[in-house]
C-alpha positions as CSV (number, residue, x, y, z in Angstrom):
1,X,34.6,41.7,2.0
2,X,31.9,41.5,-0.7
3,X,33.1,42.0,-4.3
4,X,31.7,44.7,-6.5
5,X,30.3,43.0,-9.6
6,X,28.8,46.0,-11.2
7,X,31.4,46.4,-14.0
8,X,31.2,42.7,-14.8
9,X,27.4,42.8,-14.8
10,X,27.4,45.7,-17.2
11,X,29.9,43.9,-19.5
12,X,28.3,40.5,-19.3
13,X,24.6,41.5,-19.7
14,X,24.8,42.2,-23.5
15,X,26.7,38.9,-23.9
16,X,23.6,37.0,-22.5
17,X,25.1,35.9,-19.2
18,X,22.4,34.3,-17.0
19,X,24.2,33.9,-13.7
20,X,27.6,34.2,-12.0
21,X,28.9,33.2,-8.6
22,X,32.3,33.8,-7.1
23,X,33.9,32.1,-4.1
24,X,37.4,32.6,-2.6
25,X,38.9,30.6,0.2
26,X,35.7,28.6,0.1
27,X,33.5,31.6,0.9
28,X,31.0,33.2,-1.5
29,X,32.1,36.8,-2.2
30,X,29.7,37.7,-5.0
31,X,26.8,36.4,-7.1
32,X,24.4,37.9,-9.6
33,X,21.4,36.4,-11.5
34,X,20.0,37.7,-14.7
35,X,17.5,34.8,-14.8
36,X,16.4,32.1,-12.4
37,X,19.2,29.5,-11.7
38,X,17.3,26.5,-13.0
39,X,19.0,23.4,-14.3
40,X,20.4,24.0,-17.7
41,X,22.5,22.0,-20.2
42,X,26.1,22.6,-19.4
43,X,27.2,21.2,-22.8
44,X,30.9,20.3,-22.9
45,X,31.5,21.3,-19.3
46,X,30.0,17.8,-18.8
47,X,33.4,16.4,-20.1
48,X,35.0,17.6,-16.9
49,X,32.5,15.6,-14.8
50,X,33.3,12.6,-17.0
51,X,37.0,13.1,-16.3
52,X,36.2,13.1,-12.6
53,X,34.4,9.8,-13.0
54,X,37.5,8.4,-14.8
55,X,39.6,9.5,-11.9
56,X,37.3,8.0,-9.3
57,X,37.2,4.7,-11.3
58,X,40.9,4.6,-11.6
59,X,41.2,5.2,-7.8
60,X,38.9,2.2,-7.3
61,X,41.1,0.0,-9.5
62,X,38.4,-0.3,-12.2
63,X,40.6,1.0,-15.0
64,X,44.1,2.4,-15.8
65,X,45.0,5.4,-18.0
66,X,47.6,3.2,-19.6
67,X,45.3,0.5,-20.9
68,X,45.2,0.2,-24.7
69,X,41.9,0.9,-26.5
70,X,42.2,-2.2,-28.5
71,X,42.1,-4.2,-25.3
72,X,39.5,-2.1,-23.6
73,X,37.1,-2.2,-26.6
74,X,38.2,-5.4,-28.1
75,X,34.6,-6.4,-29.1
76,X,33.9,-3.0,-30.8
77,X,36.9,-2.7,-33.1
78,X,36.6,-2.2,-36.9
79,X,37.5,-5.1,-39.1
80,X,40.9,-3.5,-39.9
81,X,42.8,-1.9,-37.0
82,X,45.5,0.5,-38.0
83,X,48.8,1.1,-36.1
84,X,47.6,4.4,-34.7
85,X,44.6,2.9,-33.0
86,X,46.8,0.0,-31.8
87,X,48.9,2.6,-29.9
88,X,46.1,4.6,-28.4
89,X,45.5,4.4,-24.6
90,X,42.8,5.5,-22.2
91,X,44.8,8.7,-21.4
92,X,44.4,9.8,-25.0
93,X,40.6,9.9,-24.6
94,X,41.1,12.7,-22.0
95,X,43.5,15.0,-23.9
96,X,41.9,15.5,-27.3
97,X,45.0,13.8,-28.8
98,X,43.2,10.6,-29.8
99,X,44.6,10.6,-33.3
100,X,41.4,11.0,-35.2
101,X,41.6,13.7,-37.9
102,X,38.3,15.4,-37.1
103,X,35.6,15.5,-34.4
104,X,32.9,12.8,-34.2
105,X,29.7,12.5,-32.2
106,X,29.3,16.3,-32.3
107,X,26.0,17.9,-31.5
108,X,24.8,18.6,-35.0
109,X,25.6,15.1,-36.1
110,X,24.4,12.8,-33.3
111,X,20.7,12.7,-34.3
112,X,21.5,11.4,-37.8
113,X,23.8,8.4,-37.2
114,X,22.2,5.3,-38.7
115,X,24.0,2.9,-36.4
116,X,22.8,3.2,-32.8
117,X,26.0,1.7,-31.5
118,X,28.1,4.8,-31.1
119,X,31.1,3.0,-29.6
120,X,31.6,1.1,-32.8
121,X,30.9,4.2,-34.8
122,X,33.5,6.2,-32.9
123,X,36.2,3.5,-33.2
124,X,35.5,3.0,-36.9
125,X,36.5,6.5,-37.8
126,X,40.0,6.9,-39.2
127,X,42.9,7.3,-36.8
128,X,44.9,9.6,-39.1
129,X,47.6,10.5,-36.7
130,X,49.6,8.8,-34.0
131,X,48.0,9.3,-30.6
132,X,49.3,12.2,-28.5
133,X,50.6,13.9,-31.6
134,X,48.0,16.5,-32.5
135,X,45.1,18.3,-30.7
136,X,41.7,17.7,-32.4
137,X,38.6,18.7,-30.4
138,X,36.5,15.5,-30.5
139,X,33.5,14.2,-28.6
140,X,34.6,10.6,-29.4
141,X,37.3,10.6,-26.7
142,X,35.2,11.7,-23.7
143,X,32.3,9.6,-24.8
144,X,34.5,6.5,-24.9
145,X,36.0,7.4,-21.6
146,X,32.5,7.5,-20.1
147,X,31.6,4.2,-21.7
148,X,34.6,2.6,-20.2
149,X,33.6,3.7,-16.7
150,X,30.1,2.5,-17.2
151,X,31.2,-0.9,-18.4
152,X,33.6,-1.5,-15.6
153,X,31.2,-0.2,-13.0
154,X,28.2,-2.0,-14.4
155,X,25.9,1.0,-14.4
156,X,25.5,4.4,-16.1
157,X,27.4,7.5,-15.1
158,X,24.6,9.0,-13.1
159,X,24.2,5.9,-11.0
160,X,27.9,5.6,-10.6
161,X,28.5,9.2,-9.6
162,X,25.4,9.7,-7.4
163,X,26.7,7.9,-4.3
164,X,30.3,8.8,-4.9
165,X,30.0,12.5,-6.0
166,X,26.6,14.0,-6.4
167,X,24.9,12.9,-3.2
168,X,27.9,13.8,-0.9
169,X,27.9,17.2,-2.5
170,X,24.2,17.8,-2.1
171,X,23.4,17.5,-5.8
172,X,20.2,15.6,-6.4
173,X,20.1,13.1,-9.2
174,X,20.7,15.0,-12.4
175,X,19.5,14.5,-16.0
176,X,22.2,13.5,-18.5
177,X,21.9,12.9,-22.2
178,X,22.1,9.2,-23.3
179,X,23.1,7.5,-26.5
180,X,20.6,5.4,-28.5
181,X,21.5,2.3,-26.4
182,X,20.9,4.1,-23.1
183,X,24.5,4.8,-22.1
184,X,25.3,8.2,-20.6
185,X,26.8,10.5,-23.2
186,X,30.0,11.6,-21.3
187,X,30.9,14.3,-23.8
188,X,27.9,16.6,-23.1
189,X,24.3,16.9,-22.1
190,X,24.5,17.1,-18.3
191,X,22.0,19.4,-16.7
192,X,23.0,21.3,-13.6
193,X,22.1,24.6,-11.9
194,X,24.6,27.4,-11.6
195,X,25.3,26.5,-7.9
196,X,25.6,22.8,-8.6
197,X,28.2,23.5,-11.3
198,X,29.9,25.9,-8.9
199,X,30.1,23.2,-6.2
200,X,31.9,21.0,-8.7
201,X,34.2,23.9,-9.4
202,X,35.1,24.1,-5.7
203,X,35.7,20.3,-5.7
204,X,38.0,20.6,-8.7
205,X,39.9,23.6,-7.2
206,X,40.5,21.5,-4.1
207,X,41.7,18.5,-6.1
208,X,38.8,16.3,-5.4
209,X,38.1,17.4,-1.8
210,X,34.7,18.7,-0.7
211,X,33.6,19.6,2.8
212,X,36.5,17.7,4.2
213,X,35.9,14.5,2.2
214,X,38.2,13.3,-0.6
215,X,35.6,12.3,-3.2
216,X,38.1,12.0,-6.2
217,X,41.8,11.1,-6.1
218,X,43.9,14.2,-5.4
219,X,46.8,13.2,-7.6
220,X,44.5,12.5,-10.6
221,X,42.6,15.8,-10.1
222,X,45.9,17.7,-9.9
223,X,47.0,16.2,-13.2
224,X,43.6,17.0,-14.7
225,X,43.9,20.7,-13.8
226,X,47.4,21.0,-15.2
227,X,48.8,21.3,-18.7
228,X,49.0,17.9,-20.3
229,X,49.0,19.0,-23.9
230,X,48.8,22.0,-26.2
231,X,45.5,23.0,-27.7
232,X,44.5,24.5,-31.0
233,X,42.9,27.7,-29.7
234,X,45.5,29.5,-27.5
235,X,48.7,29.1,-25.7
236,X,47.3,27.9,-22.4
237,X,47.1,24.2,-23.0
238,X,44.7,21.4,-22.0
239,X,44.5,19.1,-19.0
240,X,42.2,16.0,-18.8
241,X,39.0,17.4,-20.3
242,X,39.8,20.8,-18.7
243,X,40.9,23.9,-20.7
244,X,43.9,26.0,-19.5
245,X,43.3,29.7,-19.3
246,X,44.7,33.1,-18.4
247,X,46.6,33.5,-15.1
248,X,47.2,29.8,-14.7
249,X,43.5,29.0,-14.5
250,X,41.8,25.9,-15.7
251,X,38.1,25.6,-16.5
252,X,35.2,23.3,-17.3
253,X,34.0,24.9,-20.5
254,X,30.6,24.4,-22.2
255,X,29.0,25.8,-25.3
256,X,27.4,29.2,-25.0
257,X,29.4,30.2,-21.9
258,X,28.9,27.5,-19.3
259,X,32.1,28.0,-17.2
260,X,33.5,26.8,-13.9
261,X,36.8,28.6,-13.8
262,X,39.3,27.5,-11.2
263,X,41.7,30.4,-10.4
264,X,44.3,28.3,-8.6
265,X,46.6,31.2,-7.7
266,X,43.7,33.1,-6.0
267,X,42.1,30.0,-4.4
268,X,38.9,31.1,-6.2
269,X,36.2,29.7,-8.4
270,X,34.1,31.8,-10.8
271,X,31.1,29.9,-12.3
272,X,28.9,31.3,-15.1
273,X,25.9,30.1,-17.0
274,X,25.0,31.9,-20.2
275,X,23.4,31.9,-23.6
276,X,26.4,33.6,-25.1
277,X,27.6,33.5,-28.7
278,X,30.9,35.4,-28.0
279,X,32.4,33.2,-25.3
280,X,35.9,34.7,-25.5
281,X,34.5,38.2,-24.6
282,X,32.8,36.7,-21.6
283,X,36.0,35.1,-20.4
284,X,37.8,38.4,-21.0
285,X,35.2,40.2,-18.8
286,X,35.8,37.7,-16.0
287,X,39.6,38.4,-15.9
288,X,39.1,42.1,-16.4
289,X,36.4,42.7,-13.8
290,X,36.5,39.8,-11.4
291,X,40.0,38.3,-11.3
292,X,41.5,41.8,-10.8
293,X,39.5,42.2,-7.5
294,X,40.6,38.8,-6.0
């Protein structure tokens, strides 16, 4: 049965939603476009794609979540390595518990770094806390996670993921922001259409399976979409570069309302693209007007 989106459309329109699509049990039950569903920057929802790349690479034996950063990035370390950096492992790159006291490589800062080597820049920032002790939203972690995959795979994230993820899902080669040295910026800057992001949401809901093919390790994706740590915004927690949400949901979450929301208890995905400046209101509208009908 088709879902009535009229109440959500009325609530989301003034919040500058651009498009929404809803599937349940793998079947589309509703969609609405305010504007054409062209490829748009999904901002930090890109982080969830990077997490998926880490899971695939781990499944291929290219890396382990328990490797220490001082071993992984031994040629990029600052002159003095403190005890907190000594303790940090790859898993800490995925949970926003890296140990740095504030965020680095954030959007407003990236154009102005003097050093084009962002790996060394990220690792040179102070590790004020022990890893896995405090949530600090930080682009350095997912960026470094993406760098690790690229180095171990010998290619950028787009080339790595195209045969493993994008092509099998019918997603043509996307554009993804790069750092000054040409490495994919795994913390943001991936451009996808509404329906391409939604396909990834379906893959994540199904713990790495899409159209009967296991494209990412199921065990890793189950961990990624479960509470690994607390966060500093609400009581729902954080997975591996996925935000926990209401009703046991997890989501890929990008600036201005780029959401792929996996409602695991309803076997449903709600995906939104937007130019919203009040993202919590947009999420509230999803659970008030869409979740209630599932």
